[in-house]
C-alpha positions in Angstrom: 13.1 -44.8 -39.4 10.3 -42.4 -41.3 11.0 -38.4 -41.6 9.5 -36.1 -39.2 7.0 -34.1 -39.9 7.4 -30.6 -41.1 5.6 -29.5 -37.9 4.5 -31.4 -34.5 2.6 -30.5 -31.5 4.4 -31.7 -28.4 2.0 -31.5 -25.3 3.3 -31.9 -21.7 1.5 -31.1 -18.3 3.8 -29.0 -16.0 1.8 -29.0 -12.7 -2.0 -29.1 -11.9 -3.7 -26.6 -14.4 -0.6 -25.6 -16.5 0.3 -26.7 -20.1 3.1 -25.9 -22.2 2.8 -25.8 -26.3 5.6 -26.0 -28.6 5.7 -25.8 -32.3 8.8 -28.0 -33.8 10.3 -28.4 -37.0 12.8 -30.8 -38.9 15.5 -29.7 -37.0 14.1 -29.3 -33.5 14.2 -25.6 -33.4 11.2 -24.3 -31.0 8.8 -22.2 -33.3 6.6 -20.9 -30.6 7.2 -19.8 -27.2 6.1 -21.7 -23.9 2.2 -20.4 -23.5 0.5 -21.5 -20.0 -2.6 -21.9 -19.6 -5.0 -22.5 -16.2 -3.1 -20.0 -13.8 -5.3 -16.9 -12.8 -5.3 -13.8 -14.5 -7.1 -11.6 -11.6 -6.1 -11.5 -8.2 -8.4 -9.4 -5.7 -7.5 -9.0 -2.0 -8.8 -7.3 0.9 -6.4 -6.5 3.8 -5.9 -5.3 7.1 -2.6 -5.2 9.4 -0.4 -2.7 11.5 1.1 0.5 9.9 3.8 2.7 11.1 4.2 6.1 10.1 8.1 7.4 9.0 9.6 10.6 9.5 12.4 12.3 11.4 11.7 12.4 15.4 11.0 16.1 16.6 10.4 14.7 20.3 12.5 16.6 23.2 11.0 14.8 26.0 9.4 11.9 27.4 5.8 13.2 26.7 6.6 14.5 23.1 8.1 11.1 22.8 5.1 9.1 23.8 2.9 11.5 21.5 4.8 10.2 18.7 4.4 6.9 19.6 0.9 7.0 19.5 0.6 9.1 16.3 3.2 7.1 14.5 1.5 3.5 15.2 -1.4 2.6 13.6 -3.9 0.1 11.7 -3.8 0.0 8.0 -6.6 -1.5 5.7 -6.3 -1.9 1.8 -7.7 -3.5 -1.2 -6.2 -4.3 -4.5 -6.9 -5.3 -8.2 -4.2 -7.5 -10.0 -4.6 -8.3 -13.9 -1.5 -10.9 -15.2 -1.0 -11.0 -19.1 1.1 -14.0 -18.7 2.5 -16.3 -15.6 4.6 -14.0 -13.8 4.0 -10.1 -15.2 0.7 -7.8 -14.6 -0.5 -4.4 -13.3 -1.8 -3.9 -9.9 -4.3 -1.3 -9.4 -3.9 -0.6 -5.4 -5.8 1.5 -2.1 -4.3 1.4 1.4 -4.6 3.8 4.0 -3.3 4.3 7.7 -5.2 5.5 10.7 -3.7 6.5 14.1 -4.9 8.6 16.7 -3.4 10.7 20.0 -4.4 12.7 22.6 -2.0 15.8 23.1 -2.2 18.8 25.1 -2.5 22.3 23.3 -1.5 25.9 24.9 -3.7 28.3 23.4 -3.1 32.0 23.6 -6.7 33.9 24.7 -5.2 37.3 25.0 -1.7 39.1 24.8 -1.3 38.4 28.4 -3.4 35.2 28.9 -2.9 31.6 27.7 -4.7 28.3 28.6 -4.1 24.7 28.0 -6.9 22.3 27.0 -7.0 18.6 26.1 -6.9 17.8 22.0 -7.6 14.5 19.7 -5.8 14.1 17.1 -6.6 11.7 13.9 -3.9 11.1 11.3 -4.9 9.5 7.9 -2.8 8.9 5.1 -4.6 7.1 2.1 -2.2 5.7 -1.1 -3.7 5.1 -4.5 -1.1 2.8 -6.3 -0.8 1.6 -10.0 2.4 -1.3 -9.3 3.8 -3.5 -11.8 3.9 -7.4 -10.8 5.5 -10.2 -10.8 4.3 -13.5 -9.2 6.1 -16.7 -8.9 4.1 -19.9 -8.2 5.2 -23.0 -6.4 6.0 -25.9 -8.0 2.0 -27.5 -7.6 0.8 -23.9 -8.6 -0.9 -23.5 -5.4 1.1 -20.9 -3.3 2.2 -18.0 -5.0 5.2 -15.0 -4.1 4.1 -11.9 -5.0 6.4 -8.6 -5.5 5.0 -5.3 -6.4 7.0 -1.8 -7.2 5.3 1.4 -8.4 4.2 5.3 -7.8 0.9 6.7 -6.6 -0.6 9.5 -5.0 -0.8 9.7 -0.9 -3.7 11.8 0.5 -2.4 12.9 4.1 -5.0 14.6 6.6 -3.4 15.4 9.9 -6.9 16.3 11.8 -6.7 18.2 15.6 -9.8 18.6 17.5 -9.1 21.2 20.3 -11.6 20.4 23.7 -12.7 23.6 24.4 -15.8 23.6 26.9 -18.9 23.1 25.3 -17.6 23.8 21.6 -14.8 21.4 20.5 -12.8 23.0 17.5 -11.1 21.0 14.4 -8.1 22.3 12.4 -7.2 19.7 9.5 -3.7 20.0 7.9 -4.2 18.4 4.4 -1.8 17.6 1.8 -1.5 15.7 -1.2 2.2 14.0 -2.5 3.6 11.5 -5.0 4.8 8.3 -3.5 6.6 5.6 -4.2 5.8 2.0 -3.1 7.4 -1.5 -3.0 5.4 -4.6 -1.7 6.2 -8.3 -1.1 3.7 -10.9 -0.1 2.8 -14.8 -0.1 -0.1 -16.3 -1.0 -1.1 -19.3 1.0 -3.9 -21.5 -0.9 -7.0 -22.3 1.2 -8.8 -23.6 -1.5 -9.0 -23.8 -5.8 -9.7 -19.8 -5.9 -8.9 -18.6 -2.2 -5.7 -17.7 -0.6 -4.8 -16.3 2.7 -1.9 -13.7 2.1 0.7 -12.1 4.2 2.6 -9.1 3.0 4.5 -6.2 3.8 5.0 -2.8 1.9 7.0 0.3 2.3 5.7 3.7 1.1 7.4 6.8 0.7 6.3 10.3 0.0 7.1 14.3 1.0 5.7 17.4 1.1 6.9 20.9 1.7 3.4 22.8 1.1 0.1 22.1 2.8 -3.7 23.5 3.7 -4.8 24.2 7.0 -8.7 23.8 7.3 -10.6 25.5 9.7 -14.1 25.0 11.0 -15.5 28.3 9.6 -14.4 27.3 6.1 -11.3 29.6 5.8 -7.7 27.9 4.5 -4.3 29.1 5.1 -1.3 27.9 3.2 1.8 26.5 5.2 5.1 26.4 3.5 8.2 24.3 5.2 11.5 25.3 5.1 13.8 23.2 2.6 14.3 19.8 3.4 11.9 20.2 6.7 8.6 18.9 5.5 6.5 16.2 6.4 6.7 13.0 5.3 4.0 10.7 4.4 5.8 7.4 4.2 4.6 4.5 6.2 5.6 0.8 6.7 2.7 -2.0 6.6 2.4 -5.4 7.7 -0.9 -7.2 7.0 -2.7 -10.3 6.5 -5.2 -10.4 3.6 -8.3 -12.5 2.0 -7.3 -13.2 -1.7 -9.7 -14.2 -4.6 -7.8 -15.7 -7.6 -9.7 -15.8 -11.0 
């Protein structure tokens, strides 16, 4: 049997579009790690779904519980750009927004002896901008893919109440920004070579004890909540996404 050459290129196929290469010396030691080819490096996703705002309940009666149900349950939109530097690991940039609405009654003091109740409409928006460490795992045929993400971002909170005063509605908004952690899991189901449908969910956490009130005349007030009595910007989201893989 002839002597094995100092270096030998060993090629074999590992599923569609993916190959591994290894250099082998006389003793059989692997000189280079497996390098994969053909897997997408970029993942773009546009998503829509359901969002639920987290936080401690302050409702004390049926009307307040119904109001909380309306303002906590909302819709969610999202955009994602992921870049992978190898088969499993990557970095993601993600935007998603919770929006919910509720109708309520607000009592306003007109003078020291007179109060009046007016209808009001509330719209809550929580936008989050995150950077995620990505881990992915393709199925045996490199078509479907499990995606995991964990990271941190900025949550931009805006809760606007429009008081329906006769002839002249007035709006007051509470706004705040806070750091927000995020965990995500999703599964891509291939529809074509570069197109997939993804089903996923996320858990986002954020909290603030200082905010700002913005009035219609342009003036503002600072609001400071008691310690451990602030506002949660956390959400749970479930969604479906259209995915392009390049």
